[in-house]
C-alpha positions as CSV (number, residue, x, y, z in Angstrom):
1,M,46.6,9.1,24.2
2,K,45.7,8.8,20.5
3,K,44.5,5.2,21.0
4,L,42.4,6.2,23.9
5,L,40.8,9.0,22.0
6,L,40.1,6.8,19.0
7,T,38.6,4.1,21.3
8,L,36.4,6.6,23.1
9,L,35.2,8.4,19.9
10,T,34.5,5.1,18.1
11,G,32.5,3.9,21.1
12,I,30.5,7.1,21.1
13,S,29.9,6.6,17.4
14,L,28.6,3.1,18.0
15,V,26.2,4.3,20.7
16,L,24.9,7.2,18.6
17,V,24.4,5.1,15.5
18,S,22.8,2.3,17.4
19,G,20.6,4.7,19.2
20,L,19.5,6.4,16.0
21,L,18.5,3.1,14.4
22,V,16.7,1.7,17.4
23,T,14.9,4.9,18.2
24,T,13.7,5.3,14.6
25,Q,12.4,1.8,14.2
26,A,11.0,1.8,17.8
27,D,9.0,4.9,17.0
28,V,7.5,3.2,13.9
29,F,6.4,0.1,15.9
30,Q,5.2,2.2,18.9
31,A,3.1,4.6,16.8
32,G,1.7,1.8,14.6
33,A,0.7,-0.4,17.5
34,D,-0.7,2.5,19.4
35,R,-2.9,3.3,16.5
36,L,-4.2,-0.2,16.2
37,V,-5.0,-0.4,19.9
38,S,-6.8,3.0,19.8
39,L,-9.1,1.7,17.0
40,Q,-9.8,-1.8,18.5
41,N,-13.5,-2.5,19.1
42,N,-14.9,-3.7,22.4
43,D,-15.3,-7.2,21.0
44,G,-11.5,-7.4,20.4
45,G,-11.7,-7.0,16.6
46,W,-11.3,-4.1,14.3
47,D,-13.5,-2.3,11.8
48,W,-12.6,-2.4,8.1
49,P,-11.2,-0.3,6.5
50,L,-10.7,2.0,9.5
51,N,-13.4,3.1,12.0
52,D,-17.2,3.1,11.8
53,G,-17.4,5.4,14.8
54,N,-19.0,2.9,17.2
55,P,-16.6,0.5,19.1
56,N,-19.7,-1.5,20.3
57,N,-20.5,-2.6,16.8
58,A,-19.5,-6.2,15.7
59,S,-16.2,-6.4,14.0
60,P,-15.7,-8.2,10.7
61,T,-14.5,-11.8,11.2
62,N,-12.3,-12.2,8.1
63,T,-9.6,-9.5,8.9
64,I,-8.7,-10.3,12.5
65,G,-5.8,-12.5,11.3
66,P,-3.6,-10.0,9.6
67,I,-4.6,-7.1,11.9
68,A,-3.8,-8.9,15.1
69,M,-0.7,-10.4,13.5
70,G,0.7,-7.0,12.8
71,L,0.0,-5.9,16.4
72,A,1.7,-9.0,17.7
73,K,4.8,-8.3,15.6
74,A,4.9,-4.8,16.9
75,Y,4.4,-5.9,20.5
76,L,7.4,-8.1,20.2
77,Q,9.4,-4.9,19.5
78,T,7.7,-2.6,22.0
79,G,6.8,-4.8,25.0
80,D,4.1,-2.3,25.7
81,P,1.5,-3.6,28.2
82,N,-1.3,-1.8,26.3
83,H,-0.3,-3.7,23.2
84,L,-0.3,-6.9,25.1
85,L,-3.8,-6.1,26.3
86,G,-4.9,-5.6,22.7
87,L,-3.6,-9.0,21.9
88,Q,-5.5,-10.6,24.8
89,N,-8.7,-8.9,23.5
90,A,-7.9,-10.2,20.0
91,S,-7.5,-13.7,21.4
92,A,-11.0,-13.4,23.0
93,F,-12.4,-12.4,19.6
94,L,-10.7,-15.3,17.8
95,T,-11.8,-17.9,20.3
96,S,-15.4,-16.8,20.0
97,K,-15.6,-16.9,16.2
98,T,-17.8,-19.3,14.3
99,V,-16.9,-18.0,10.8
100,F,-13.3,-18.7,10.0
101,S,-10.7,-17.5,7.4
102,P,-7.4,-19.0,6.3
103,S,-5.4,-16.4,8.2
104,D,-6.8,-17.6,11.5
105,G,-4.3,-20.4,11.5
106,Y,-1.2,-18.3,11.7
107,L,-2.7,-15.9,14.1
108,A,-3.6,-18.6,16.6
109,V,0.0,-19.8,16.6
110,E,1.4,-16.3,17.1
111,L,-1.0,-15.5,19.9
112,D,-0.2,-18.7,21.8
113,S,3.5,-18.0,21.4
114,I,3.1,-14.6,23.1
115,L,0.2,-15.3,25.6
116,G,1.3,-18.9,26.4
117,G,-0.7,-22.1,26.4
118,T,-2.5,-23.6,23.5
119,T,-6.0,-22.0,23.8
120,N,-6.0,-20.3,20.4
121,V,-4.5,-23.2,18.4
122,D,-6.8,-25.7,20.1
123,Y,-9.9,-23.6,19.3
124,V,-9.0,-22.9,15.6
125,K,-7.9,-26.5,14.9
126,A,-11.0,-28.0,16.5
127,N,-13.5,-25.6,14.9
128,F,-11.9,-25.0,11.5
129,Y,-9.1,-27.3,10.4
130,D,-10.4,-30.5,12.0
131,R,-13.8,-29.9,10.5
132,L,-12.4,-29.2,7.1
133,A,-10.5,-32.5,7.4
134,A,-13.7,-34.3,8.3
135,G,-15.8,-32.6,5.6
136,T,-18.0,-31.1,8.3
137,F,-17.1,-27.4,8.1
138,L,-20.3,-25.5,7.7
139,R,-20.3,-22.2,5.7
140,S,-23.5,-20.5,4.4
141,G,-25.5,-23.7,4.9
142,V,-23.0,-25.9,3.0
143,Y,-20.6,-28.5,4.4
144,Y,-17.0,-28.4,3.0
145,D,-13.9,-30.4,3.2
146,T,-10.5,-28.8,2.7
147,E,-10.4,-29.3,-1.0
148,G,-14.0,-28.0,-1.4
149,Y,-13.2,-24.9,0.7
150,V,-10.1,-24.1,-1.3
151,N,-12.1,-24.4,-4.5
152,L,-14.8,-22.1,-3.0
153,I,-12.2,-19.4,-2.5
154,R,-11.0,-19.8,-6.1
155,T,-14.5,-19.6,-7.6
156,N,-15.5,-16.7,-5.4
157,R,-12.6,-14.6,-6.4
158,A,-13.2,-15.4,-10.1
159,S,-16.8,-14.5,-9.8
160,Q,-15.8,-11.2,-8.2
161,G,-13.6,-10.4,-11.2
162,I,-10.4,-10.5,-9.2
163,A,-9.2,-14.1,-9.9
164,N,-5.5,-13.2,-9.2
165,L,-6.3,-12.5,-5.6
166,A,-7.1,-16.2,-5.0
167,A,-3.4,-17.0,-5.4
168,W,-2.7,-14.7,-2.4
169,D,-5.6,-16.1,-0.4
170,I,-4.7,-19.7,-0.9
171,G,-0.9,-19.2,-0.7
172,V,-1.4,-17.5,2.7
173,G,-3.8,-20.3,3.6
174,L,-1.0,-22.8,2.8
175,Y,1.4,-20.8,5.1
176,A,-1.2,-20.7,7.9
177,A,-2.1,-24.4,7.6
178,N,1.5,-25.4,7.8
179,R,2.1,-23.1,10.8
180,I,-0.7,-24.6,12.8
181,G,0.1,-28.2,11.8
182,A,-2.9,-29.0,9.7
183,S,-2.9,-30.8,6.4
184,T,-1.4,-28.8,3.6
185,T,-2.3,-31.1,0.6
186,A,-5.3,-29.2,-0.7
187,W,-3.8,-25.8,0.0
188,L,-0.7,-26.7,-1.9
189,S,-2.6,-28.0,-4.9
190,G,-4.7,-24.9,-4.9
191,T,-1.6,-22.6,-4.7
192,K,0.0,-24.4,-7.7
193,A,-3.2,-24.1,-9.7
194,E,-3.5,-20.4,-9.0
195,I,0.1,-19.7,-10.0
196,D,-0.7,-21.3,-13.3
197,E,-3.6,-19.0,-13.7
198,L,-1.9,-15.7,-12.8
199,D,-2.7,-13.0,-15.4
200,G,-0.5,-10.0,-15.7
201,S,-3.2,-8.1,-17.6
202,A,-5.5,-8.2,-14.6
203,Y,-5.4,-6.7,-11.1
204,Y,-3.6,-8.2,-8.2
205,D,-1.1,-10.3,-10.0
206,V,1.8,-9.1,-7.8
207,I,0.1,-9.7,-4.5
208,G,-1.1,-13.0,-5.9
209,L,2.4,-14.0,-6.6
210,S,3.7,-12.9,-3.3
211,G,1.2,-14.9,-1.4
212,A,1.8,-18.0,-3.5
213,V,5.6,-17.7,-3.1
214,L,5.1,-17.3,0.7
215,G,3.1,-20.5,0.8
216,L,5.4,-22.5,-1.4
217,A,8.5,-21.5,0.5
218,S,6.9,-22.1,3.9
219,V,6.5,-25.8,3.0
220,G,9.7,-26.1,1.1
221,E,8.0,-26.8,-2.2
222,D,9.9,-26.1,-5.4
223,Y,7.3,-25.4,-8.1
224,T,7.8,-24.6,-11.8
225,P,4.7,-23.1,-13.4
226,T,3.1,-25.0,-16.3
227,A,1.0,-22.1,-17.6
228,G,0.0,-18.5,-16.9
229,E,2.0,-15.3,-16.6
230,H,5.1,-17.0,-15.2
231,L,5.4,-19.9,-17.7
232,G,9.1,-20.4,-18.3
233,V,10.1,-19.5,-14.8
234,V,12.0,-22.3,-13.1
235,G,11.3,-23.2,-9.5
236,T,10.1,-21.3,-6.5
237,S,13.4,-19.3,-6.4
238,G,12.6,-18.3,-10.0
239,L,9.2,-17.1,-8.9
240,A,10.8,-15.1,-6.1
241,D,13.1,-13.5,-8.7
242,A,10.1,-12.7,-10.8
243,L,8.5,-11.1,-7.8
244,L,11.6,-9.1,-7.2
245,G,11.3,-7.7,-10.7
246,Y,8.2,-5.7,-9.5
247,Q,10.2,-3.7,-6.9
248,L,10.6,0.0,-7.8
249,S,13.5,2.3,-7.1
250,T,11.8,3.6,-3.9
251,G,11.9,0.1,-2.5
252,G,8.1,-0.3,-2.7
253,F,6.5,-3.0,-4.9
254,T,4.0,-2.1,-7.7
255,W,0.4,-3.1,-7.5
256,N,0.4,-4.6,-11.0
257,S,3.1,-5.9,-13.3
258,L,2.1,-3.5,-16.1
259,Y,2.5,-0.5,-13.9
260,M,6.3,-0.2,-13.4
261,G,6.6,3.6,-14.0
262,E,8.8,5.4,-11.5
263,G,7.4,8.4,-9.7
264,E,3.8,7.6,-10.5
265,D,2.7,6.3,-7.0
266,N,2.4,2.7,-8.3
267,E,3.8,1.4,-5.0
268,T,1.4,-0.2,-2.6
269,V,1.9,-1.2,1.0
270,Q,0.2,-4.6,0.9
271,E,2.3,-5.8,-2.1
272,T,5.4,-4.5,-0.5
273,A,4.7,-6.2,2.9
274,Y,3.8,-9.6,1.5
275,S,6.8,-9.5,-0.9
276,I,9.1,-9.0,2.2
277,L,7.4,-12.1,3.8
278,A,7.8,-14.1,0.6
279,L,11.4,-13.2,-0.1
280,N,12.4,-13.7,3.5
281,R,11.1,-17.3,3.3
282,V,12.9,-18.1,0.1
283,D,16.3,-16.7,0.8
284,Q,16.8,-14.1,3.5
285,A,20.5,-13.7,2.8
286,G,20.1,-13.4,-0.9
287,Y,17.4,-10.8,-0.8
288,W,18.7,-8.9,2.2
289,S,19.2,-5.5,0.5
290,N,15.9,-5.8,-1.3
291,M,14.0,-6.4,1.9
292,L,15.8,-3.6,3.6
293,N,14.8,-1.2,0.8
294,A,11.2,-2.4,1.0
295,A,11.1,-2.0,4.7
296,S,12.5,1.5,4.4
297,Y,9.8,2.4,1.9
298,L,7.1,1.1,4.3
299,Q,8.6,3.3,7.1
300,S,8.7,6.3,4.8
301,V,5.0,6.2,4.1
302,Q,3.7,5.8,7.6
303,L,1.0,8.4,8.2
304,P,1.1,11.0,11.1
305,T,-1.6,8.9,12.8
306,G,0.8,6.0,13.1
307,G,-1.2,4.0,10.5
308,W,-0.8,3.3,6.8
309,A,-2.8,3.7,3.6
310,N,-2.3,1.1,0.9
311,Y,-1.2,3.7,-1.6
312,N,-0.8,7.5,-1.8
313,G,-4.1,9.1,-1.2
314,G,-5.9,5.8,-0.6
315,G,-7.0,6.4,3.0
316,E,-5.9,4.7,6.2
317,N,-6.7,1.1,6.6
318,N,-6.4,-1.1,9.7
319,E,-5.4,-4.2,7.8
320,V,-2.8,-2.3,5.8
321,T,-1.4,-0.8,8.9
322,A,-0.9,-4.2,10.5
323,E,0.6,-5.7,7.3
324,A,3.1,-2.9,7.1
325,L,4.2,-3.6,10.7
326,W,4.5,-7.3,9.9
327,G,6.6,-6.6,6.9
328,I,8.9,-4.2,8.7
329,A,9.3,-6.6,11.6
330,T,10.2,-9.4,9.2
331,A,12.8,-7.5,7.2
332,P,16.4,-8.1,8.6
333,E,17.8,-5.3,10.7
334,P,20.1,-2.9,8.8
335,V,23.3,-4.2,10.4
336,S,25.3,-3.3,7.3
337,S,24.0,0.3,7.4
338,A,25.0,0.6,11.0
339,L,28.5,-0.8,10.4
340,F,28.9,1.6,7.4
341,L,28.0,4.6,9.6
342,V,30.3,3.4,12.4
343,G,33.1,2.8,9.9
344,A,32.6,6.3,8.4
345,A,32.6,7.8,11.9
346,T,35.8,5.9,12.8
347,M,37.5,6.9,9.6
348,G,36.6,10.5,10.4
349,V,38.2,10.1,13.8
350,R,41.4,8.7,12.3
351,G,41.4,11.5,9.8
352,Y,41.1,14.0,12.5
353,L,44.1,12.4,14.4
354,R,46.2,12.4,11.2
355,R,45.5,16.1,10.7
356,K,46.3,16.8,14.3
357,K,49.6,15.0,13.9
358,R,50.5,17.1,10.9
């Protein structure tokens, strides 16, 4: 009788714990994806940062990649047909673009993996990557090859006074080029050069590092910086460890390496989400608990609308919402937490039986 009771109660504990975890995370994905679909414009894209009030206006072309990627990752969790329709509309937007961005590569692969076929990959490769390879990619009246385009990103960010952000742009571009099967040579060279120029006294050094590490790890490149903020760090794993040093006790990652104060709202959603992506690529098992803590932070700051702001009081942002969903979906599921709770419940049952016996 005791064994039967123990088995039954343990089974109930497993169901309750599993249900709690699934329901909690499912709600996060459902609310986030619902929010993105509700704000999608009629052309299949999204306004930036949030909503200009007119769904008939043309959407920005440079943010479709991360926004639709976040929706895709959420759809894989929800299976909601409305979310699928949103992805189909995003595909229509992507395959009508004439102005491309580095993130289009990974989005094309993700959309085809969900929608089937090769429509998105074929279009982006033919009109973006193949033209870059041939030196015939036209942007603002100038023809670029891949190396020239990567340098354009670097010089543009420097002229904007946010040079660190180029490490993120090009690192993510390296990740995207690798996913779609394009040449990664120029993207890799640019990523290494940007790592060597990261400056901790300027904005965006943390997100710059996260994008660079994501790119390096995606192609299996072990790089040791020769200059810059991380001079002395050895290898890509060392860079990942350096990135980990910017995680605060809340689980969120700070926006700048000089702002590590706890309880000061230094955490930002973008830095946290891309840090999860980077750490997962380098060593999922080794950074397991760090990614779980980061994902927990992201879940904890979801807005009542279902979206996210980049930082406390920063205002909701479609791109940030999608990146939060992508980060949470990438973090490993909290199996250890579930087992701990089940174990605790089971120990409670055993304790009850022992007391009953006495």
